[in-house]
C-alpha positions, 0 to 999 in steps of 0.5 A: 127872715122871720118867715125863715126862722118860723119854718125852722122853728116849726119844723124843729117842734114837729120833729120834737113832737114826733119824738116825744110821741115814740118815746111815749109809745116806747114807754107804754110798751115796756110798762105793759111788758113789765105788768105782764111779767108781774102777773105771770111771775111766781109770788112769794110769801113770807111767813114764820111757821110753827117752831121756826123764829126766823123768816122764810120764803114759800112759793106756790108749790114749794118751800125750803128744807127748813120749813118742811122740817118745821112743819113735820116737827109741828105735826109729830108733836101733835100726834105723839102727845094725843090724849082722850081730852085733847084729841078733838082739838088735835083732829080740828087742827090736823085735818086741814093739814091732811090731803084727802087721802090721809083725812079719813085714815088718820081720823080713824087711827086716832079714834082707835088710839084714843079708845085704847088709852081710855081702856088701858088708862095710860098716858102717852108722850112723845119727846123728839130728838132728831129732825132729818130731812131726806132729800130723795124722798122729800120727807121729814124724819122726826126721831125721839123717845115715846113714854108710856105711863100707866097705873101702878107701872113703871114708865116704858120708854122706846124709840119712835120715829115719825116720817112725814111729807109735806108739800104745798098747794097755793102757799099752804102746807099739805101733809101727803104722807105720814108713818110711824114706827119704832125702828127701821126693821119695823119699818121694812117689815111693813113696807111702804104702808103709810099711816099704819100706826101714826098715833102712839101705841096704848100697850105697856107691855 
């Protein structure tokens, strides 16, 4: 009797052991699959870019419309308010954001504009009024008023529009296109010549 009970107990233990072993193998397999999925998953970074007060999500190579609009506005406010005094700071701030193809061109344009500001003894400021996102071209347009003030002359106010394309590389913003023009006619006449005049003109004529 005891021998029969012992055999039954032993067989039950062996069966349970096999079941638990199979369960452990299954759990290990699912854990490995989960780990692999996590390693390959696109990570999302939560950040608060300039001008935006709420949190937004930025993926490795993309971002929402609100993020691009915020960065576009940030860049245009820097470019639209360049002065001989803040030009070095502006260059240090902008250069990490510019793509290699734009960096040298923008630096040269800024240098020329600063020299023009010094020569004509004028100050320029840009007041943005409208921010638009064009989904087809993936560009942000910031429109507003450019005010030029010179010695012994009344301020000159004229429309100004900046066009910016913001891409993302490894979660970081990268300006890949940058242009500025007074109106749609000027933009059409100039065609697609980006960076032709991204800094404010110093002429008050």
